[in-house]
C-alpha positions in Angstrom: 0.0 0.0 0.0 2.9 2.4 0.7 4.1 2.0 -2.9 0.6 2.8 -4.2 0.4 5.8 -1.9 3.5 7.1 -3.7 1.7 6.9 -7.1 3.2 3.7 -8.3 1.2 1.0 -10.1 1.5 -2.2 -8.0 0.5 -5.8 -8.8 0.9 -8.8 -6.6 1.2 -12.6 -7.2 1.4 -15.5 -4.8 0.2 -18.9 -6.3 -0.4 -20.3 -2.8 -1.9 -17.4 -0.8 -3.3 -15.1 -3.6 -3.7 -13.3 -5.8 -3.3 -16.6 -7.6 -3.3 -15.3 -11.2 0.0 -14.2 -12.6 -0.4 -10.6 -13.8 -0.1 -9.9 -17.5 2.2 -7.4 -18.9 5.8 -6.4 -18.3 7.2 -4.5 -15.3 10.1 -2.0 -14.8 10.7 -3.5 -11.3 9.8 -6.9 -9.8 10.3 -7.5 -6.1 10.6 -11.0 -4.6 11.2 -11.2 -0.9 12.1 -14.5 0.9 10.4 -16.6 -1.7 13.3 -18.7 -3.1 14.2 -20.0 0.4 10.9 -21.9 0.6 11.1 -23.5 -2.8 13.0 -26.6 -3.9 15.8 -26.0 -6.4 13.7 -26.9 -9.5 10.9 -24.5 -8.3 13.5 -21.8 -7.7 14.7 -22.0 -11.3 11.1 -21.9 -12.5 10.3 -18.9 -10.3 13.3 -17.0 -11.6 12.4 -17.7 -15.2 8.9 -16.3 -14.5 10.4 -13.2 -12.9 12.7 -12.6 -15.9 9.8 -13.1 -18.2 7.8 -10.3 -16.4 10.6 -7.7 -16.8 10.2 -4.9 -19.4 13.3 -4.1 -21.5 15.8 -2.4 -19.1 13.8 -3.7 -16.1 15.3 -5.0 -12.9 14.2 -7.7 -10.4 15.3 -7.5 -6.8 15.3 -10.9 -5.3 15.9 -11.0 -1.5 16.8 -14.3 0.2 17.4 -15.1 3.8 20.9 -15.7 5.0 20.1 -16.9 8.5 19.1 -20.3 7.1 22.6 -20.9 5.8 24.2 -21.5 9.1 23.3 -22.4 12.7 20.0 -23.6 14.0 18.0 -22.9 10.9 20.3 -24.6 8.4 18.5 -27.4 6.6 15.2 -26.6 8.3 12.0 -25.9 6.3 13.8 -23.2 4.3 16.9 -23.7 2.2 20.0 -21.7 1.8 20.1 -19.9 -1.6 23.4 -18.8 -3.1 23.5 -17.5 -6.6 26.1 -15.9 -8.8 23.9 -13.0 -9.7 25.1 -9.4 -8.9 24.4 -8.4 -5.3 22.3 -5.2 -4.9 22.4 -5.2 -1.1 23.2 -7.4 1.8 23.0 -7.4 5.5 23.3 -9.7 8.5 20.3 -11.8 7.6 19.7 -11.3 3.9 21.1 -10.8 0.4 19.3 -9.0 -2.4 20.3 -10.1 -5.9 19.7 -7.9 -9.0 18.3 -9.8 -12.0 17.8 -8.4 -15.5 16.0 -9.8 -18.5 
């Protein structure tokens, strides 16, 4: 809602919790937060392919993954550690945000 309040057009998609219909069209920016960690590897690859397919020419996806599941108590739990060779847009103690382009 905050993005909408700033005058941006915002669509959402979540095949498990709704909205369940993948929006049509292309986007300048796609945000994915803590999604890949809960998907098996095959599903991760499919999700990234879908994200890339939604990007307009020159668009950027920012895909944030949890880092706290890579070590310690949470390692190997319900969520999996995601490490990719994509450019890193930001990182912190418990997360990494990758930049993906078409």
